N, C-alpha and C positions, 0 to 999 in steps of 0.2 A: 789328469783333472783338471778343471775351469780354474778362475782366481775366487771362482765366487764359489763352488763344491773342495774346495781348500778351507775357503774361512769358514765355510758352513761344519765341516770335519774339522779345525779346530776347535769351534766355540761346544760340539756337540763331546771332545775330549774335554772341554778345560769343565763343566757339567758335571759329567761324569767323576771328573776326581771333587770335586767340590766338595758332590752328594757323598762320594764313600768318607771323606775325612769329616765331616758333621757329622756323617753314620759312625765313624767308629771314635771310642775312647781316647781322649784327651792320655797323655800319661801318668801312670798313678801314680809317679815321686818325682823327684828330682832326679837332674839327671843322674846315671848312673855310669864309675870311672872307676881310676885310682884314687880320685880324689873325694869322691863326694859323698859320704853318710848323711842318709836320714836320724834325726837329732829330734823327736818325739814327747814332748811336754807333755804325759801325760793330763789330764782336767788341769793343765796349763800349768805342771810342774809340783804339785802336791806338798812333795815331801817340800818345798820352798814358803809356798805363800798357800794359804786357803782353797780348795780347791771348788776347778767353774767358780771361780769369781773373775769381774775383770780384772781383780788387781795383780792376783798371777796368771794373767796371759797379759797383762801387759808387763810383772819383771822375769815373764818369757821372752817375749819380746827385747826388752832391754840385755838380758841376759845374748840373746844371740841364739834364737833355734832352727833347724829346719820347717818342725811342722806343729801345731798347734791340735793335740790331740782334745777332743773333748764327745761327748755327751749330751743326747735330748731330749725330755719326753714333752708332753703334748698336754694341755691343759684339757677341759671339762667344757672350751667355748674355742678351743681350737691352735691354741697359740705354741708356739715352743720357749720352754725354758728348756739353759743351758744346765743341768745338775745331774747326776748320776744316778740315784737312788730314782723309783720310782716307786716307793714309799717316804713323805716325809723324815729325818733320822734328828730324832729330841742333842744328838750326840753331832751335830752340826746347824742345824735353821734350834734358830729361840720365834714363838710368835709373839709379837710388839702388839697387837691391836683389832682387832676383827677390820671389813672389810668397810663393810657399814654397821652402821646400832641396830644389836641387838641380833645381829646374826649367826643362823639356827646350828652353823657348821665350825662355829666358833670354839678350841680354840685348833687350827691346821696345823700343828707335829702328832706326825702318828696316819693325819691322811695321808687318800695314796694321789700322785697329781695329778689323772686322769678325772678326778675326781671336783677337784675344787677351779674358781675362775680364776681368769693371769692375771686379775686383779686379787684373789685371794694372796697366792701364790704371793705378791711381790709386795707383802706384805711383813714376811717371813723373815726377818736379820740373820745369814748364812755366812756372814764372818768372823763368827766374836767368838766362836766355837775353835780352837785348839785342838788335832787328833792328840789319843797316848801315843801316836805309833807315829809321830812326824815332832818330835818337841820343839823341832825349831822353824815350825812352820810358821811365820808374820801370818797375826790377824789381818780384819779389815771391817772394822764394825761397822755394821748395819750394810754391807750388801748386798743386795738382792740377788737370785737370780734372772743372770740377764737373757737375753733375747741371741741370735744368731745374727740378727741387725745390730744390735749392736755389738760386738765384736770386729763384725767389720770394717764399723766404722774407728772404735779402736783401733786396730790393726791400716786403717789409713789414716789415724793422729800422729802413727808413729811412722808412715811412709813406708810398712812393711810390704814394699807389693810380691814383695818375692818369696814371704812363709806363706806357707800350704797349713791346707785343713780338712783334718780327717776327723770327719765327723759323723760317730753310731748314734743311728737311732736305734734305742733299748728299747728296743718291743721284748716282753717277755714270754718267749715263744709256749713256755710249759705252760705260763698260766696267765692265758691274755686277759682275762679278766681283771687284769688287775693293770693293764695298762691301755693305753688307749690304740685301737687297730690298725694296724699296718700303713694298713691305707693309707690316714692321716700323718704317718713318722710322714711315707716316701712324701706325700702331694706338699705338704708344707718347705721337706727337705729342699723340695727342686727346684717348688716356691721360689724361696729365701736366694737359693743359694741363683737362682737365673737374675735375679733382679738385683744382687750383689755389686756384680764389677768382680767376682777374681772367680768364677770359673771357673775357670781354667788351672786356678790353684787347689780344687777340691775336690776329695775322694768320701767316697762315704763307706760307711762299715758299717759291720753289724752280725752279731751272734745269731742272730733271723735271717738263715737264707731266704726265706721267703721274702723279706723286705728285699735284697738284692737283688732277684730276679723279679722285684719288679721296678726297683729302679733300672735297670737293663733295659725293659719294656719301654719303660716311658720316658728315660731318657736318659738314652745309649748313648749319648759322647760323656756323659760322667760316671766314672771309674770305681770300681767296686772289690774291695775288700774285705774278704770272705777273713769271720774271726773265729777259732776254733779254738780247743781244748776234747782232750780225752771221753770226758765225762761226757761231752754233748755233741760227738760223734759215733758214739752205743756201738762202738765192733764187733757184729760178734751179737747181739740182743737180738730176739724178736723183731722185727717191724722195721715202721720208720721213724726216728730219733723225730722232735715234736723240732728240730734246730734248724732244719735242714731241708726247708721249702718245699717237701713232698720227696725228697733224694731217701733210697736205704745204702748205708758207706757199704754193705756189703756188696750188694749191685758193680758196686769201684775196686769190689776186694781191698775195702778198709782204705782203701785210699784216698788221706783228703782231695790231694793238686790233683786227683784225677777228677774227686767230684766237682770242686769249685770250677775250672778250668769243662767242663759239661755246660756249666750257662753264661760264662764270658769272666768270671773273677780277673781284674787283672794284678792283685794281688793274694796273697795267705799271711794271714798274722794268727800263728801260733801260739799260745804258752810257752816260756820257755822251760819248765819242764813240773815239777811234779816232787813237794811241794810250790805251790803259788808264791810261796811266801820264801821254799828254800833257795839257797846256790851251791854251786857247782864242789864246793867244798864237805859237803854235811855227808854223812851216810848214810839218809836214808834219802838221796836227790838222787829223782831219774829223770837226767835226761826227757823232754818234746821233740824239741827244734835240736833237728840232728845234720852233719854236713850233707847224710845222705837223703835228708828231705830238702834241703836247702837246696841244693846240685838238682834235681828232682822237676824242683819246682823252679828253676831255669831254668831244663832244658825244656822248659814246658810253655815258658817267656811267663811267667809268677816271678815278682816281688816279695821279698821273706823278713816283713818286721816285725818279730816276737813281740810280748810283753809280758808282763809287766818287771823288766831288768833296772834293779839300785841296785847291786853289789860291783866291785869293780871285778873281780875274776870271775864272774858271769858275766857282764861284759866281753874281757877279754877272750871265751871260752867262744859268746857268739859270731865274734868279727873270725874269729880263727873257722867257726864252719863256715864264713864266707854270707851273712844272713846285711842286705842292702838297707837296715836300723833295724835301731830298735822306738820304745815307749817307753818313758823311764816318767817316776818322778822324781827325779832328779838331775835334770838335763843341765848340769854344772858340773856332779861330775862328768856325765857321758861325755862331755865338752872334753875332759882332759882327759879320757882317754881315749874319743875320738881321736888328737889330738895325738898323743903318746904312738898311736898305732900309726898313724900318716897322713888324716883327714885334713883336708882345709875344713876348719871351723865356721860354720856361718856368723854372718857377721849382725853385731849387734844390732839392735834400732831402737835410740831412744825418742821418750816422745817430746817433738818440739818445745827447742827453747832450754831442752837439757843438753848436757855435755854428755857427750857418746862416749 
């Protein structure tokens, strides 16, 4: 081989390697190992601060979490807002004033987010109401529904450059008329993540596997996480569940690991058990996330991060089962449990000018 041909072969090899790297999804979470455990603050840690607010995410960063877990909805004019509910809840948000004088849609509480403009949604106060199930929630009076861009800016202010973002597209697959089309969710998330500077820190999760399939086609570099629960899998039921993107779970023998592997998911995020608010100590509790499920997922190269786990006993049980992390309303509690089990908790990221 001549020197010129050798250089050409080297360049060709490097191009192929770079191309393969761009086509493959980034790691779906923090490094695996005996000292790493993914502590995900559900909606910013809604047991500590009113959900989905910048105040909640800021507190989670100051506490020290691996991942900020959040939901987005899409407004009538195509803007993203961080909020869980597709229909604005009077238990969580208050009307303040119309976006424009004489607005016929005012008041906005009770409306679907997809039927309101960004300007209308931003008039809502979603930080002044404490949830009965979380009596210790800190309030954030006057807080509006933030955008992804605003959250990314907040993380920069905290200099939390290693924190991860687990962004859920809240497509209502069983009632698609109540949310924006999945294409809008997918395109908006990809756009905001691409320009954020945090692209390597992001996963996209959804119960709507059709949205995840679109992410894989449009942004194969972006890892996707398949949320699920038995009600949505519909094992043994006739036909296909609307949540599975055209798949029939029975074609996979009822196995969610095989199903999500078929479209390139990087992680499985199952409910921990039923009832969802139950614990391992309850007589009627039936675990869904088991050691067998975790072992099968790991054998398929998938991480497992169950939701939403708030009590210590269930946290310990799932760690025994080998899960890679947990989504929780109480990241402070999970930090303590993780430390008890020998994991190294994430470092706090206080705002600039504050003591850590």
